[in-house]
Backbone bond lengths (Angstrom), bond angles and torsions (degrees), N, CA, C in turn:
res aa  C-N    CA-C-N  psi(-1)  N-CA   C-N-CA  omega(-1)  CA-C   N-CA-C  phi
1 M - - - 1.456 - - 1.527 111.82 -
2 Q 1.336 115.67 -34.93 1.457 118.92 -179.43 1.515 111.11 -62.24
3 I 1.339 116.56 -35.11 1.468 118.75 179.40 1.524 110.37 -65.31
4 H 1.349 117.89 -33.80 1.458 120.29 177.35 1.523 110.48 -64.71
5 V 1.331 115.88 -43.49 1.463 120.48 178.49 1.521 110.58 -63.56
6 N 1.331 116.48 -43.55 1.471 120.12 -179.97 1.523 111.67 -62.12
7 N 1.326 116.50 -37.74 1.466 119.98 178.32 1.525 110.81 -63.27
8 I 1.336 116.59 -38.93 1.462 119.76 178.97 1.526 110.45 -69.83
9 L 1.323 117.42 -41.13 1.465 120.38 177.98 1.529 110.85 -58.69
10 K 1.310 116.12 -37.75 1.465 120.39 177.40 1.525 110.54 -64.02
11 K 1.329 116.18 -43.00 1.463 120.76 178.35 1.528 111.01 -63.43
12 L 1.321 116.45 -41.34 1.455 120.57 179.52 1.528 110.69 -60.76
13 Q 1.318 116.08 -42.96 1.457 120.18 -179.85 1.525 110.77 -64.28
14 E 1.318 116.28 -42.36 1.468 120.85 179.66 1.523 111.41 -62.19
15 D 1.335 116.77 -36.06 1.468 121.74 -174.96 1.529 113.20 -97.06
16 N 1.341 116.52 6.41 1.470 121.71 -179.94 1.529 111.22 56.09
17 I 1.313 115.31 45.97 1.460 122.31 176.68 1.523 107.74 -113.71
18 H 1.314 116.60 136.13 1.461 120.82 -173.51 1.527 113.34 -85.86
19 A 1.317 117.43 -27.80 1.471 120.36 -177.74 1.525 109.68 -159.52
20 Y 1.308 115.13 159.70 1.464 122.51 -178.41 1.527 107.64 -131.54
21 M 1.333 116.92 121.43 1.459 121.76 -176.63 1.524 111.10 -103.30
22 L 1.334 115.26 127.68 1.455 122.09 -179.18 1.523 109.69 -120.53
23 T 1.324 115.99 139.64 1.466 120.38 175.23 1.526 112.54 -129.08
24 Q 1.330 118.70 -15.25 1.456 120.50 177.84 1.524 109.53 -62.90
25 F 1.313 116.37 128.09 1.459 120.17 -174.80 1.529 112.86 -55.10
26 N 1.336 117.09 -46.18 1.457 118.86 -175.65 1.524 112.47 -71.89
27 N 1.320 117.41 -27.49 1.466 119.11 174.82 1.528 110.76 -72.00
28 V 1.323 116.71 -38.91 1.469 120.06 175.49 1.527 109.61 -62.33
29 S 1.324 116.14 -43.48 1.461 120.90 179.34 1.526 111.28 -63.61
30 Y 1.314 116.53 -41.68 1.463 121.47 -178.59 1.526 111.61 -59.10
31 L 1.337 116.26 -37.91 1.459 120.68 -176.32 1.526 113.58 -88.92
32 S 1.332 117.05 -25.16 1.462 118.73 -171.17 1.523 115.23 -121.60
33 G 1.326 117.65 -22.68 1.456 120.69 -173.61 1.512 113.22 90.30
34 Y 1.316 116.79 -9.29 1.470 121.91 178.99 1.521 109.12 -104.25
35 K 1.331 116.22 124.25 1.459 120.33 177.46 1.517 109.01 -105.25
36 P 1.333 117.05 115.24 1.467 120.30 -177.78 1.527 112.01 -61.13
37 T 1.315 114.50 149.51 1.466 120.46 172.61 1.520 110.96 -110.47
38 S 1.324 116.79 -13.41 1.463 121.27 -179.59 1.525 109.63 -120.73
39 F 1.327 117.44 -81.15 1.457 121.90 173.40 1.513 107.10 -156.39
40 A 1.321 116.03 160.15 1.461 120.91 177.13 1.517 108.73 -161.27
41 F 1.337 115.52 149.42 1.460 122.32 172.71 1.529 106.99 -116.24
42 C 1.311 115.34 111.05 1.464 120.80 178.13 1.527 107.22 -97.26
43 I 1.328 116.88 117.41 1.457 121.97 -177.37 1.526 108.45 -109.31
44 I 1.328 116.36 110.12 1.458 120.71 177.31 1.527 108.00 -90.76
45 K 1.334 114.81 116.82 1.459 123.34 179.74 1.519 107.12 -152.74
46 E 1.323 116.87 -167.39 1.464 119.03 -177.26 1.535 110.94 -55.18
47 N 1.331 116.69 -41.12 1.465 122.08 174.14 1.528 107.85 -119.80
48 P 1.334 117.44 88.33 1.466 120.49 -174.07 1.524 112.00 -59.17
49 I 1.326 114.74 150.92 1.457 119.74 178.67 1.522 109.52 -150.69
50 I 1.306 115.35 150.95 1.458 121.56 174.54 1.525 108.47 -118.23
51 Y 1.331 115.52 124.17 1.452 121.50 171.66 1.529 106.48 -91.53
52 A 1.335 116.13 109.25 1.465 121.10 -174.44 1.516 111.18 -108.65
53 S 1.310 115.61 153.75 1.463 122.11 174.36 1.528 109.53 -62.19
54 G 1.312 115.30 148.46 1.454 119.24 176.83 1.523 112.61 -57.84
55 M 1.333 116.27 -31.96 1.462 120.24 178.94 1.522 112.04 -66.20
56 D 1.324 116.53 -22.59 1.457 121.44 -175.11 1.519 114.24 -102.20
57 M 1.317 118.09 -1.70 1.464 119.27 -170.94 1.527 112.90 -59.41
58 E 1.305 117.24 -37.29 1.463 118.96 -178.71 1.525 111.62 -63.95
59 I 1.345 116.51 -50.47 1.468 118.02 -178.77 1.526 111.04 -72.46
60 A 1.328 117.82 -31.42 1.462 120.29 179.27 1.529 110.45 -64.53
61 K 1.333 116.77 -45.75 1.464 119.81 178.30 1.519 111.14 -64.81
62 R 1.324 116.09 -32.98 1.464 120.69 -179.23 1.525 112.25 -72.19
63 D 1.341 116.42 -40.44 1.460 120.01 -168.26 1.521 114.93 -104.11
64 S 1.317 118.83 -24.02 1.461 120.75 -168.07 1.523 112.87 -80.24
65 A 1.335 114.62 132.66 1.462 120.81 172.45 1.525 111.06 -84.43
66 I 1.335 116.79 -6.45 1.464 123.21 178.07 1.528 108.29 -107.57
67 E 1.298 116.31 144.56 1.463 120.82 178.98 1.530 110.20 -55.15
68 V 1.322 115.27 140.53 1.461 120.97 -176.84 1.524 109.52 -119.69
69 K 1.333 115.11 138.98 1.456 121.97 176.30 1.514 107.59 -134.20
70 E 1.327 116.43 141.52 1.462 119.22 -179.87 1.528 110.54 -71.74
71 Y 1.333 115.26 130.57 1.460 121.82 178.00 1.526 110.12 -67.36
72 E 1.341 115.39 132.07 1.466 120.54 176.53 1.520 111.41 -107.33
73 S 1.341 116.11 -53.58 1.462 120.51 -179.60 1.522 108.00 -165.82
74 Y 1.335 115.49 164.09 1.461 119.52 174.59 1.524 110.50 -59.06
75 D 1.314 116.19 -43.34 1.467 119.84 -176.33 1.520 111.16 -60.43
76 V 1.318 117.34 -44.05 1.466 120.65 179.80 1.523 110.40 -64.12
77 M 1.326 116.75 -46.46 1.461 120.75 -178.08 1.530 110.23 -63.44
78 I 1.304 117.41 -47.36 1.468 121.30 -179.56 1.526 110.18 -63.15
79 G 1.315 116.88 -40.68 1.460 120.32 179.24 1.512 111.89 -61.96
80 E 1.314 117.25 -40.86 1.460 120.71 179.87 1.524 111.38 -67.39
81 L 1.312 116.64 -37.84 1.467 119.53 178.62 1.525 110.62 -67.94
82 K 1.296 116.72 -40.25 1.472 120.02 179.72 1.524 111.27 -66.44
83 K 1.342 117.64 -36.40 1.464 120.64 177.54 1.522 111.61 -61.46
84 E 1.340 116.62 -27.41 1.463 120.72 178.99 1.522 111.78 -82.33
85 G 1.324 116.99 -0.52 1.465 119.91 178.77 1.512 114.01 85.35
86 I 1.304 116.56 16.26 1.465 119.65 -179.96 1.522 109.31 -77.78
87 K 1.315 115.18 122.07 1.461 121.85 178.58 1.523 111.33 -120.23
88 N 1.329 116.06 -42.54 1.468 121.37 -179.20 1.528 108.78 -97.22
89 L 1.316 116.26 114.51 1.461 122.06 -174.12 1.522 110.53 -120.55
90 A 1.311 116.42 123.93 1.464 121.26 174.27 1.525 109.04 -92.49
91 I 1.322 115.79 145.05 1.463 121.83 177.25 1.522 109.07 -130.58
92 E 1.321 115.92 164.71 1.459 120.62 171.69 1.534 109.25 -73.06
93 P 1.323 118.10 142.90 1.477 119.78 178.15 1.523 112.84 -61.17
94 T 1.332 116.77 -21.35 1.463 120.94 -177.61 1.528 112.76 -87.54
95 L 1.325 118.01 1.62 1.455 119.66 -179.79 1.528 110.10 -58.29
96 P 1.331 118.53 128.64 1.474 119.89 -179.89 1.530 111.44 -58.12
97 F 1.326 116.09 143.47 1.459 120.13 -179.36 1.522 111.25 -59.54
98 S 1.332 116.76 -35.47 1.459 120.41 -179.37 1.528 111.66 -63.20
99 T 1.330 116.56 -27.84 1.468 120.37 175.79 1.525 110.50 -83.15
100 Y 1.322 115.78 -41.47 1.459 120.48 179.95 1.534 112.08 -55.12
101 V 1.326 117.14 -40.66 1.467 119.49 -176.56 1.527 112.06 -64.93
102 R 1.326 116.68 -21.02 1.464 119.87 177.85 1.539 111.87 -71.01
103 F 1.314 116.74 -22.56 1.460 120.89 -173.18 1.532 113.55 -110.12
104 R 1.322 117.89 -19.60 1.457 120.86 -167.72 1.524 113.49 -64.63
105 D 1.335 118.53 -27.09 1.470 119.92 -178.08 1.525 112.73 -84.05
106 D 1.319 117.46 -11.72 1.462 120.83 -175.40 1.523 113.77 -109.48
107 F 1.334 116.99 -13.55 1.460 119.81 -175.66 1.530 110.61 -140.04
108 N 1.330 115.57 155.84 1.457 121.42 167.81 1.522 106.55 -83.40
109 I 1.317 116.34 112.27 1.467 120.49 -169.70 1.522 111.23 -107.46
110 C 1.335 115.00 137.90 1.468 121.63 171.92 1.528 107.89 -138.17
111 A 1.315 116.39 156.06 1.468 121.34 -179.44 1.528 109.78 -98.30
112 K 1.315 116.54 133.01 1.461 122.12 179.43 1.536 110.10 -136.16
113 T 1.316 115.19 153.07 1.471 121.10 -179.38 1.529 110.34 -118.37
114 Y 1.317 116.64 40.78 1.459 120.84 -176.31 1.532 112.68 -55.61
115 V 1.328 116.57 -44.95 1.467 119.00 -176.44 1.523 110.90 -71.63
116 D 1.323 116.56 -42.02 1.461 119.79 178.35 1.524 110.87 -57.87
117 E 1.320 116.69 -39.20 1.463 120.59 179.59 1.527 110.78 -65.79
118 Q 1.326 117.28 -39.78 1.465 119.78 177.73 1.522 111.25 -66.72
119 R 1.323 115.73 -38.00 1.461 119.87 -176.19 1.523 112.77 -70.24
120 M 1.320 118.07 -11.09 1.464 120.85 176.39 1.532 111.22 -61.16
121 I 1.336 116.30 -36.96 1.458 121.00 -176.73 1.526 107.96 -101.96
122 K 1.320 116.08 118.28 1.453 120.83 -176.06 1.534 111.25 -85.46
123 T 1.330 114.68 142.60 1.460 120.68 173.91 1.531 108.83 -79.02
124 P 1.341 117.41 164.52 1.474 118.93 176.42 1.528 112.98 -54.91
125 R 1.331 117.58 -38.20 1.465 119.91 179.60 1.525 110.97 -66.10
126 E 1.324 116.90 -39.71 1.456 119.98 178.43 1.519 111.01 -64.50
127 I 1.329 116.02 -40.51 1.470 120.11 179.05 1.526 110.50 -64.21
128 E 1.329 116.49 -39.50 1.468 120.19 176.90 1.522 111.02 -60.63
129 N 1.315 117.10 -42.73 1.462 120.50 -178.96 1.523 111.83 -68.03
130 I 1.340 117.31 -40.70 1.466 120.55 177.48 1.524 110.02 -64.42
131 T 1.327 116.11 -40.84 1.470 120.66 178.39 1.522 110.67 -62.89
132 K 1.322 116.63 -44.40 1.464 119.78 179.30 1.523 110.89 -64.61
133 A 1.339 117.49 -41.08 1.460 120.61 177.38 1.525 110.83 -60.28
134 T 1.334 116.09 -40.65 1.466 120.86 179.14 1.525 111.01 -65.76
135 E 1.317 116.21 -42.99 1.464 119.98 179.63 1.522 111.25 -62.00
136 I 1.329 116.82 -41.72 1.464 120.89 178.00 1.524 110.20 -62.61
137 A 1.315 116.60 -46.31 1.463 120.69 -177.97 1.524 111.56 -63.73
138 Q 1.315 116.92 -42.25 1.461 120.05 -178.05 1.529 111.80 -71.39
139 K 1.315 116.56 -40.07 1.473 119.72 175.79 1.526 110.28 -59.66
140 S 1.320 115.82 -41.58 1.467 120.88 -179.06 1.520 111.19 -65.72
141 F 1.327 116.08 -40.73 1.467 120.87 178.52 1.529 110.76 -59.26
142 L 1.328 115.73 -41.51 1.464 119.67 -177.63 1.522 112.66 -70.17
143 Q 1.309 116.95 -14.04 1.463 120.05 175.45 1.529 112.28 -77.49
144 L 1.330 116.25 -14.58 1.457 120.11 179.08 1.524 110.60 -78.31
145 D 1.307 116.55 142.32 1.464 122.18 171.34 1.523 106.40 -105.24
146 I 1.338 116.01 97.92 1.460 119.18 -167.63 1.523 113.23 -95.65
147 R 1.297 117.22 -47.71 1.473 119.49 -170.89 1.529 112.89 -61.91
148 N 1.302 116.99 -33.87 1.466 119.70 -178.23 1.521 111.11 -114.34
149 N 1.328 115.36 37.80 1.455 119.76 -173.52 1.524 110.79 -101.72
150 E 1.312 116.35 133.45 1.464 122.02 177.91 1.526 111.76 -97.93
151 S 1.310 116.52 9.16 1.457 120.82 -178.85 1.526 110.87 -74.93
152 T 1.318 115.10 167.16 1.463 120.55 174.73 1.528 109.64 -87.56
153 E 1.324 115.32 167.06 1.459 120.02 176.50 1.529 110.86 -58.00
154 K 1.315 116.86 -43.94 1.470 120.98 179.70 1.522 111.35 -61.13
155 E 1.319 116.57 -41.27 1.462 120.40 -179.07 1.522 111.43 -65.91
156 I 1.329 116.43 -40.43 1.468 119.94 178.06 1.526 110.07 -64.56
157 A 1.330 116.93 -43.46 1.461 120.74 178.78 1.525 110.33 -61.06
158 F 1.331 117.00 -43.11 1.458 121.23 178.91 1.523 110.89 -61.77
159 D 1.324 116.50 -45.43 1.466 120.43 -179.87 1.521 111.30 -61.79
160 L 1.323 116.40 -41.86 1.460 120.09 -177.96 1.524 110.86 -63.94
161 V 1.315 116.99 -43.79 1.469 120.19 178.04 1.527 110.14 -63.84
162 R 1.310 116.63 -41.54 1.473 120.09 179.72 1.521 110.90 -62.20
163 Y 1.330 116.31 -43.69 1.467 119.49 178.87 1.528 110.83 -61.91
164 M 1.340 117.08 -41.63 1.458 119.34 -179.04 1.521 111.28 -61.69
165 I 1.321 116.75 -42.16 1.466 120.12 179.33 1.529 110.19 -67.72
166 E 1.323 117.31 -41.93 1.468 120.48 177.54 1.523 111.75 -62.65
167 N 1.331 116.52 -29.56 1.470 120.67 -178.44 1.524 113.65 -89.19
168 G 1.346 117.35 2.75 1.463 119.05 172.49 1.500 116.60 120.26
169 A 1.325 118.54 -1.64 1.464 120.43 177.48 1.525 109.72 -76.90
170 S 1.325 116.27 150.94 1.462 119.15 173.63 1.528 110.04 -77.76
171 K 1.326 116.00 -33.18 1.461 121.95 177.46 1.519 108.30 -174.49
172 E 1.316 117.21 -179.99 1.458 121.52 174.48 1.525 108.90 -75.00
173 S 1.327 116.95 151.08 1.467 119.88 -176.58 1.524 112.83 -84.99
174 F 1.314 117.47 -9.93 1.474 124.35 173.23 1.520 105.69 -167.24
175 D 1.309 117.11 171.20 1.463 120.28 179.49 1.523 109.52 -62.92
176 T 1.312 116.04 117.11 1.460 121.12 -176.27 1.531 110.71 -61.13
177 I 1.325 114.57 132.21 1.465 120.74 178.50 1.524 109.10 -101.42
178 V 1.306 116.34 117.91 1.465 122.68 168.25 1.510 105.74 -125.88
179 T 1.317 116.13 113.16 1.462 120.02 -176.93 1.522 108.66 -139.96
180 S 1.310 116.04 157.98 1.463 118.75 -175.23 1.526 110.23 -153.70
181 G 1.320 115.16 166.49 1.458 120.02 179.56 1.516 111.94 62.30
182 A 1.325 116.64 -142.76 1.462 121.37 -176.10 1.528 112.26 -63.67
183 N 1.325 117.97 -29.07 1.466 120.48 -179.13 1.525 112.83 -67.35
184 S 1.320 117.86 -15.47 1.462 120.15 178.81 1.530 111.77 -67.39
185 S 1.338 117.11 -10.26 1.470 119.76 175.04 1.524 111.65 -80.93
186 L 1.336 117.15 -2.37 1.458 122.00 177.21 1.528 107.99 -99.09
187 P 1.341 119.34 110.48 1.465 120.66 -174.51 1.524 114.26 -55.77
188 H 1.346 117.78 -33.25 1.460 120.99 -179.48 1.527 110.65 -116.11
189 A 1.291 116.27 45.18 1.459 120.64 179.94 1.522 110.98 -62.05
190 V 1.329 115.58 150.50 1.460 122.33 178.62 1.529 108.17 -103.75
191 P 1.337 117.63 132.62 1.474 119.21 178.90 1.523 111.62 -54.96
192 E 1.334 115.74 139.88 1.456 121.56 -178.92 1.523 110.57 -115.74
193 A 1.307 114.99 165.02 1.471 120.78 178.73 1.525 110.02 -85.60
194 K 1.326 115.01 56.05 1.465 120.08 178.95 1.522 109.11 -131.74
195 K 1.322 115.47 152.08 1.457 120.32 178.64 1.533 110.04 -62.89
196 L 1.316 115.36 149.89 1.460 120.20 -179.25 1.524 110.84 -60.36
197 Q 1.339 113.56 135.64 1.462 120.81 174.34 1.531 108.37 -113.23
198 E 1.308 117.48 -168.92 1.464 121.01 -176.51 1.527 110.37 -119.63
199 P 1.350 118.37 135.66 1.465 128.54 -3.21 1.526 110.99 -79.11
200 I 1.336 116.04 -179.89 1.462 122.12 178.80 1.525 108.04 -119.68
201 L 1.325 116.53 123.49 1.462 121.85 179.22 1.534 108.65 -116.15
202 I 1.333 115.77 126.72 1.464 121.12 -179.83 1.529 109.00 -127.31
203 D 1.316 115.87 124.31 1.474 123.94 179.50 1.527 105.93 -123.20
204 W 1.325 117.30 117.64 1.462 120.09 -170.32 1.526 110.80 -151.82
205 G 1.326 114.76 164.26 1.456 120.21 177.44 1.510 110.72 -165.71
206 A 1.334 114.77 160.96 1.461 122.13 -179.64 1.521 109.65 -120.08
207 I 1.333 115.57 159.64 1.460 121.49 171.54 1.518 108.49 -114.15
208 F 1.337 115.15 127.51 1.457 121.43 175.24 1.519 108.63 -126.62
209 D 1.334 116.53 123.02 1.468 122.67 -179.09 1.528 111.10 49.76
210 G 1.334 115.54 38.41 1.460 121.32 175.48 1.516 115.23 91.64
211 Y 1.337 117.95 -8.20 1.467 120.65 -173.72 1.528 111.85 -108.92
212 C 1.337 114.38 143.18 1.463 122.50 -170.13 1.524 113.00 -95.62
213 S 1.313 114.36 156.31 1.468 121.67 166.24 1.517 108.57 -125.72
214 D 1.341 116.11 165.68 1.467 120.59 -178.36 1.523 109.49 -157.34
215 N 1.313 116.23 122.69 1.468 122.85 174.94 1.514 109.58 -139.31
216 T 1.311 115.97 154.33 1.470 121.22 169.72 1.519 108.50 -137.01
217 R 1.313 115.55 138.36 1.459 121.48 172.21 1.523 108.72 -133.41
218 T 1.333 115.61 144.28 1.461 121.38 175.65 1.525 108.22 -122.66
219 I 1.313 115.57 125.26 1.461 121.30 179.70 1.523 107.74 -101.87
220 V 1.328 115.95 118.57 1.468 120.80 -175.50 1.525 109.92 -107.18
221 F 1.332 114.73 161.00 1.459 120.00 -174.27 1.525 112.61 -129.97
222 S 1.325 117.78 -33.44 1.464 120.06 -174.51 1.524 110.70 -102.61
223 E 1.309 115.35 167.03 1.470 120.72 178.48 1.528 111.11 -63.29
224 A 1.337 117.32 -39.85 1.468 120.96 179.48 1.523 110.80 -64.38
225 Q 1.330 116.08 -41.06 1.458 119.64 177.66 1.527 111.26 -66.48
226 Q 1.314 116.90 -39.55 1.467 120.92 179.84 1.526 111.03 -63.93
227 E 1.318 116.84 -35.99 1.464 120.55 179.25 1.532 110.67 -61.88
228 I 1.323 116.73 -44.42 1.464 120.32 177.83 1.528 110.34 -68.50
229 W 1.320 117.08 -40.57 1.465 121.52 178.18 1.523 110.72 -57.17
230 D 1.322 117.05 -42.66 1.470 120.94 -178.65 1.527 111.38 -63.27
231 I 1.330 116.96 -38.28 1.463 120.76 179.02 1.531 110.08 -66.02
232 V 1.315 115.82 -46.23 1.465 120.32 179.87 1.526 110.21 -63.49
233 C 1.311 116.87 -39.68 1.463 121.06 178.80 1.528 110.79 -62.69
234 E 1.321 116.70 -41.72 1.473 120.12 177.95 1.524 110.70 -62.22
235 A 1.334 117.09 -43.44 1.462 120.50 178.35 1.527 110.70 -63.53
236 H 1.319 117.04 -42.65 1.467 123.21 178.23 1.532 110.61 -58.83
237 D 1.325 116.67 -52.22 1.465 120.75 -174.75 1.526 112.35 -67.63
238 K 1.319 117.09 -42.88 1.466 119.90 -177.21 1.522 112.10 -72.47
239 A 1.323 116.75 -32.58 1.466 119.17 175.56 1.524 110.24 -64.28
240 I 1.322 117.14 -45.05 1.466 120.51 179.43 1.522 110.51 -63.46
241 K 1.307 116.88 -41.78 1.465 120.90 179.90 1.525 111.32 -63.18
242 A 1.331 117.92 -29.22 1.466 121.92 -176.88 1.526 112.97 -80.62
243 I 1.326 117.84 -17.55 1.468 120.84 -173.95 1.527 110.90 -69.13
244 K 1.316 115.44 129.42 1.465 120.17 172.13 1.525 108.55 -161.19
245 P 1.330 117.04 152.53 1.464 120.33 179.01 1.525 111.19 -56.32
246 G 1.326 115.34 142.13 1.459 120.99 178.75 1.508 113.91 102.44
247 L 1.337 116.69 -24.41 1.460 119.67 175.48 1.524 109.31 -80.78
248 K 1.312 116.71 161.27 1.455 121.14 175.02 1.527 109.68 -89.12
249 C 1.317 115.94 149.91 1.463 120.09 179.54 1.529 111.97 -57.89
250 C 1.320 116.91 -38.50 1.462 120.26 -179.11 1.529 111.95 -63.48
251 E 1.335 117.08 -25.52 1.460 119.76 178.74 1.524 111.28 -69.52
252 I 1.323 117.16 -32.63 1.468 120.53 177.61 1.522 109.89 -73.01
253 D 1.316 116.29 -40.14 1.461 119.64 175.11 1.529 110.16 -57.11
254 K 1.327 116.20 -41.07 1.472 120.80 -177.77 1.527 111.14 -64.69
255 V 1.330 117.08 -36.19 1.469 119.82 178.55 1.520 110.07 -59.03
256 A 1.324 116.38 -51.75 1.466 119.99 -178.82 1.522 111.23 -66.36
257 R 1.334 116.54 -42.65 1.461 120.94 -175.24 1.532 110.97 -67.38
258 D 1.327 116.48 -39.12 1.470 119.64 -179.74 1.522 111.56 -64.93
259 I 1.332 116.64 -38.85 1.467 119.26 179.05 1.522 110.13 -62.92
260 I 1.307 116.56 -48.32 1.464 119.89 -179.51 1.528 110.94 -64.81
261 S 1.334 116.65 -37.90 1.472 120.14 178.14 1.516 111.45 -65.85
262 D 1.326 116.90 -39.04 1.469 120.49 -179.44 1.518 112.12 -61.14
263 Y 1.318 117.23 -27.25 1.462 120.84 177.35 1.533 111.69 -87.28
264 G 1.336 116.13 -1.11 1.462 119.79 176.65 1.514 115.13 93.05
265 Y 1.338 117.10 14.37 1.466 119.86 -177.13 1.528 112.96 -117.70
266 G 1.329 116.44 23.90 1.459 119.74 -178.03 1.514 113.27 -57.19
267 D 1.327 116.83 -38.74 1.468 120.37 -179.43 1.519 112.49 -73.74
268 N 1.318 116.63 -9.50 1.466 120.76 -178.98 1.530 112.54 -101.19
269 F 1.327 116.35 3.33 1.466 122.02 173.34 1.520 105.72 -102.95
270 I 1.336 116.15 96.79 1.465 120.22 -162.10 1.530 114.17 -109.90
271 H 1.326 116.77 19.09 1.471 119.71 175.22 1.524 108.54 -146.29
272 S 1.309 116.24 177.58 1.452 119.99 -179.72 1.525 110.17 -73.15
273 T 1.317 115.89 167.71 1.462 120.98 -175.84 1.518 112.31 -79.44
274 G 1.329 118.53 -19.95 1.453 118.27 179.74 1.512 112.89 177.71
275 H 1.329 115.72 172.16 1.465 122.44 -177.30 1.521 108.83 -146.02
276 S 1.320 115.89 151.24 1.460 119.66 171.82 1.526 109.49 -71.45
277 L 1.320 115.35 160.16 1.453 120.76 173.18 1.522 109.52 -145.85
278 G 1.320 114.87 165.94 1.456 121.32 -178.87 1.505 108.03 178.33
279 L 1.330 117.39 -115.80 1.455 120.97 173.41 1.523 111.02 -64.98
280 D 1.333 116.49 -30.24 1.466 122.38 174.02 1.516 108.88 -110.61
281 I 1.309 116.00 153.74 1.465 119.61 179.95 1.523 111.54 -72.88
282 H 1.333 117.13 -27.76 1.464 120.78 175.38 1.524 109.05 -122.26
283 E 1.319 115.54 113.62 1.456 121.88 176.95 1.526 108.30 -127.66
284 T 1.321 115.66 178.03 1.451 120.64 175.95 1.520 109.43 -104.89
285 P 1.340 116.90 152.77 1.462 128.43 1.44 1.522 111.29 -84.80
286 G 1.340 115.54 -177.87 1.451 121.02 176.57 1.512 110.70 -140.41
287 F 1.305 115.72 158.56 1.464 120.68 175.61 1.527 107.96 -84.51
288 S 1.330 115.71 91.38 1.459 121.18 179.80 1.517 109.26 -136.80
289 T 1.313 115.03 168.29 1.465 119.72 -176.87 1.519 111.97 -64.68
290 R 1.340 117.36 -25.87 1.467 120.87 -173.94 1.527 114.47 -102.61
291 D 1.308 117.91 -8.40 1.467 119.95 -174.27 1.527 110.21 -88.79
292 E 1.331 115.80 109.16 1.462 120.84 -178.66 1.528 112.27 -99.41
293 T 1.331 116.98 17.85 1.461 120.83 176.00 1.524 109.67 -59.58
294 V 1.320 115.98 135.85 1.465 120.92 177.66 1.523 108.88 -79.43
295 I 1.307 116.28 130.69 1.465 122.03 -178.95 1.527 109.56 -69.03
296 E 1.341 115.51 134.98 1.462 120.90 -179.78 1.528 110.56 -129.08
297 K 1.316 115.04 157.56 1.455 120.17 174.57 1.527 109.40 -61.11
298 G 1.317 115.53 141.04 1.458 120.34 179.44 1.510 114.08 95.73
299 M 1.326 117.50 -9.20 1.464 119.46 174.97 1.524 109.82 -75.13
300 V 1.330 115.35 148.91 1.461 121.96 176.51 1.526 106.92 -127.46
301 I 1.325 116.05 114.67 1.467 121.29 -171.07 1.530 109.20 -137.22
302 T 1.322 116.41 141.29 1.460 119.84 176.78 1.525 110.51 -83.23
303 V 1.319 114.78 156.96 1.465 122.77 170.14 1.522 106.17 -125.60
304 E 1.351 117.18 117.33 1.461 120.13 -173.26 1.528 112.68 -144.95
305 P 1.325 117.52 66.03 1.470 118.28 175.28 1.527 110.89 -66.26
306 G 1.325 115.36 156.65 1.456 119.50 178.96 1.512 111.36 -155.77
307 I 1.308 115.76 156.47 1.465 123.37 173.25 1.524 107.11 -127.82
308 Y 1.337 115.85 129.68 1.461 121.28 -174.97 1.528 109.20 -126.17
309 L 1.310 115.63 114.74 1.465 122.26 -179.74 1.528 108.01 -102.11
310 E 1.323 115.45 104.99 1.459 121.53 -172.28 1.526 111.87 -54.85
311 G 1.335 115.04 129.26 1.456 121.02 178.03 1.513 114.33 78.80
312 E 1.343 117.20 -4.95 1.470 120.53 -178.93 1.530 110.73 -113.49
313 F 1.334 116.48 -75.88 1.468 121.09 178.63 1.521 108.71 -170.02
314 G 1.335 115.02 171.58 1.457 121.21 176.75 1.512 110.42 -137.81
315 V 1.338 114.60 157.61 1.469 121.50 177.50 1.522 108.19 -133.73
316 R 1.321 117.04 129.14 1.465 122.17 172.82 1.525 108.21 -138.09
317 L 1.325 115.80 139.65 1.466 122.06 176.14 1.519 107.52 -129.13
318 E 1.331 115.54 129.23 1.468 118.74 -173.88 1.519 111.68 -138.67
319 D 1.328 114.35 131.89 1.455 122.13 170.24 1.516 109.08 -132.37
320 T 1.322 115.73 159.05 1.454 122.43 176.22 1.517 108.30 -102.83
321 V 1.332 116.74 133.65 1.461 119.80 -176.64 1.524 110.51 -119.94
322 L 1.319 114.47 144.16 1.459 123.27 173.51 1.517 107.67 -102.28
323 I 1.323 116.03 131.72 1.457 120.29 -176.24 1.522 109.95 -101.99
324 S 1.329 116.03 119.72 1.459 122.65 170.62 1.514 106.12 -122.16
325 K 1.320 118.92 -118.49 1.469 118.89 173.37 1.523 110.51 -68.92
326 K 1.319 115.16 -27.78 1.462 122.26 173.17 1.529 106.40 -144.84
327 A 1.300 116.47 -174.30 1.464 120.24 -179.05 1.513 110.13 -95.51
328 S 1.326 116.41 136.15 1.446 121.26 175.50 1.521 108.78 -126.61
329 I 1.329 116.00 136.12 1.452 121.12 -178.54 1.530 109.35 -72.11
330 I 1.322 116.54 133.81 1.459 121.95 174.61 1.519 108.25 -84.99
331 G 1.319 116.98 124.93 1.452 121.55 -176.85 1.512 111.07 95.16
332 D 1.334 115.48 173.91 1.466 119.35 -176.35 1.530 112.06 -136.95
333 L 1.319 116.91 29.29 1.461 119.93 -179.89 1.520 109.78 -77.00
334 P 1.345 118.26 124.65 1.474 120.32 179.57 1.526 111.73 -60.51
335 L 1.335 115.60 151.00 1.455 119.93 174.42 1.523 110.93 -75.17
336 N 1.328 115.63 -39.71 1.461 121.16 -174.54 1.519 108.66 -94.55
337 L 1.318 116.05 110.34 1.469 120.41 -174.50 1.519 111.03 -113.39
C-alpha cells in the first residue's frame, strides 16, 4: 500500500499539487487497507491522514496503514490543511458537488484520477483474489440444475447467491441477473417470479476479500437461438484471441463488433465489449468504441459481446481475462452448457 501512496506523491509533485482528497470507499481501502462504512476523507500529502467518522474509528485504527484522526467538522479539517500550507488540492472527479462547495473557496481545486490509473494494473495479490472470486462463482453456478429446473428466475438467483456465500464469497459482486425468454433481450433484466423460459441468461459474480468476479452464460434450446449463440461465441473467442499489450482497448471492441456486424446484427449489440474489474465491478479501462487506453500487462478486463433481439430473446457470453503476453481466461467454466 505504501508504494501506491508513494506513486501518488510523485504525481502530486510533478503536477505542483499539494494534496489529493479521496472519499470513494474503495479508493480509500486501496491506499490504506481500511474500508469506510460511513464516510471518510483520505488526504494524500507529505504526511497522509484519514479523517474518519466516529463510528469507524475502531476499525480505521485497526485496519488503516495511514494515520487516522476522528472527523470533527469541515471547518476544522479545512483549517488544519490550510495551516500546512496546502493551496492546490486535487479531488476525485466523482466527489459530490455538495462536498466540493465546502472546499472550493479555500483551495485551488482540480480533478485527478491518480488512484483509478493505478488500479488499472493489478498486483499479484489482486489477481489471486479475482481468480478465487471467479472460482467460487463458477463452482456455485455448476451446483445449479438449470435445464430441467421448475424453479422461478428469482429462486434460481437466490440459490446462486446462497451457493456463492456458502463457497466462500462475502457476497455477490452485483445484483445477480437470471432472466429467460423474451426478457433475455434486456441486458440488465431483473429476475422475476416466473418459471424459467427459453433461452436462459445468467450474469453473476462473487466477491472474495473485496475483489469481484463477473461471468455470463446463455443456455439456448432452439435452432434460432443456437444460431445467435454461435455468432456471439465467435465474437467472444476472436476478441480474446486478439488481445495483447500495445493495442488500444477500442481495437478489441472493434474485433467483436465487426464480427457481429458482418452477420447483420450490429444494431443489436448495444453495449461495450467489456470492462475492467477489481474492487469495483466496473473499473477502467474498458473495451469500448471510445476507449483508447493502451492495453498493458496486469490488466484484468471482461469480454462480453451480446446480441439482443427485442421482444424475442438475447444472448450474451462473458469471461474475465488476465493480460500478460496475451490474454488468458480466468476460470475454466465452459461456454457451451
